[in-house]
C-alpha positions as CSV (number, residue, x, y, z in Angstrom):
1,X,0.0,0.0,0.0
2,X,2.8,2.5,0.9
3,X,4.5,1.8,-2.4
4,X,1.4,2.7,-4.3
5,X,0.9,5.9,-2.2
6,X,4.5,6.8,-2.9
7,X,4.0,6.3,-6.6
8,X,0.7,8.2,-6.7
9,X,2.2,11.1,-4.7
10,X,5.7,11.2,-6.1
11,X,5.5,15.0,-6.7
12,X,4.2,15.7,-3.2
13,X,6.0,13.4,-0.8
14,X,8.7,10.9,-0.3
15,X,7.6,7.9,1.7
16,X,10.2,6.2,3.7
17,X,9.7,3.0,5.7
18,X,11.7,2.7,8.9
19,X,12.0,-0.5,10.9
20,X,11.3,0.7,14.5
21,X,12.9,-2.5,15.9
22,X,16.1,-1.8,14.1
23,X,16.0,1.9,15.0
24,X,14.8,1.6,18.6
25,X,16.7,4.7,19.9
26,X,15.2,6.8,17.1
27,X,11.7,5.4,17.7
28,X,12.0,6.1,21.4
29,X,13.1,9.7,20.8
30,X,10.2,10.2,18.4
31,X,7.7,8.8,21.0
32,X,6.6,6.0,18.6
33,X,4.6,3.6,20.8
34,X,2.7,1.9,18.1
35,X,3.2,0.7,14.5
36,X,2.5,1.7,11.9
37,X,3.3,5.4,12.7
38,X,3.1,7.9,9.9
39,X,5.1,11.1,10.2
40,X,5.1,14.2,8.0
41,X,8.4,16.2,7.8
42,X,8.9,19.5,6.2
43,X,12.4,21.0,5.7
44,X,13.7,18.2,7.8
45,X,11.4,18.9,10.8
46,X,8.5,16.7,11.9
47,X,5.3,18.6,11.6
48,X,2.6,15.9,12.0
49,X,2.3,12.3,13.2
50,X,-0.4,9.7,13.6
51,X,-0.4,6.0,14.5
52,X,-2.5,3.0,13.6
53,X,-3.4,0.8,10.7
54,X,-5.5,3.1,8.4
55,X,-6.9,2.3,5.0
56,X,-5.1,3.8,2.0
57,X,-7.8,6.4,1.3
58,X,-7.4,7.8,4.9
59,X,-3.7,8.2,4.5
60,X,-4.2,9.8,1.1
61,X,-6.6,12.2,2.7
62,X,-4.0,13.1,5.3
63,X,-1.4,13.7,2.5
64,X,-3.9,15.9,0.6
65,X,-5.0,17.8,3.8
66,X,-1.5,18.6,4.8
67,X,-0.2,19.4,1.4
68,X,-3.2,21.8,0.9
69,X,-2.7,23.6,4.2
70,X,1.0,23.8,3.9
71,X,0.6,25.4,0.4
72,X,-0.9,28.5,2.1
73,X,2.2,29.1,4.2
74,X,4.8,31.6,3.2
75,X,8.6,31.8,3.5
76,X,10.5,34.4,5.6
77,X,10.0,37.0,2.9
78,X,6.2,36.4,2.7
79,X,6.4,34.5,-0.6
80,X,4.1,31.4,-0.9
81,X,5.9,28.1,-0.7
82,X,4.8,26.0,-3.7
83,X,4.6,23.1,-3.8
84,X,3.9,22.8,-0.1
85,X,5.3,19.3,0.3
86,X,8.4,18.8,-1.7
87,X,10.0,15.4,-2.4
88,X,13.0,14.9,-0.1
89,X,16.3,14.0,-1.7
90,X,16.5,10.3,-2.5
91,X,19.0,9.7,0.3
92,X,17.1,11.6,3.0
93,X,16.1,9.7,6.1
94,X,14.4,11.0,9.2
95,X,16.8,12.5,11.7
96,X,18.6,9.8,13.7
97,X,17.8,7.0,11.2
98,X,20.4,5.3,9.1
99,X,19.7,3.2,6.0
100,X,20.0,-0.6,6.4
């Protein structure tokens, strides 16, 4: 399911799977107490998180909701940030997580 969401939203988000068991210190720092946990990052900072097994359409709604609301934000000079959610560089991982 996440692979399809990643493909469908390639211009909006980069979806990364992190094994919480292999990254326990990071999971503890992020207060991840249940899996799956979905986190939204913007400019390297976590801006939203939810946990639980949700259907694909609910996760898509969250992506759409956050990308729409973030699109109304402005940068330091008052210019709109477009697109609101930008794909992270291919090698990007959440802070504290290392690739397998």
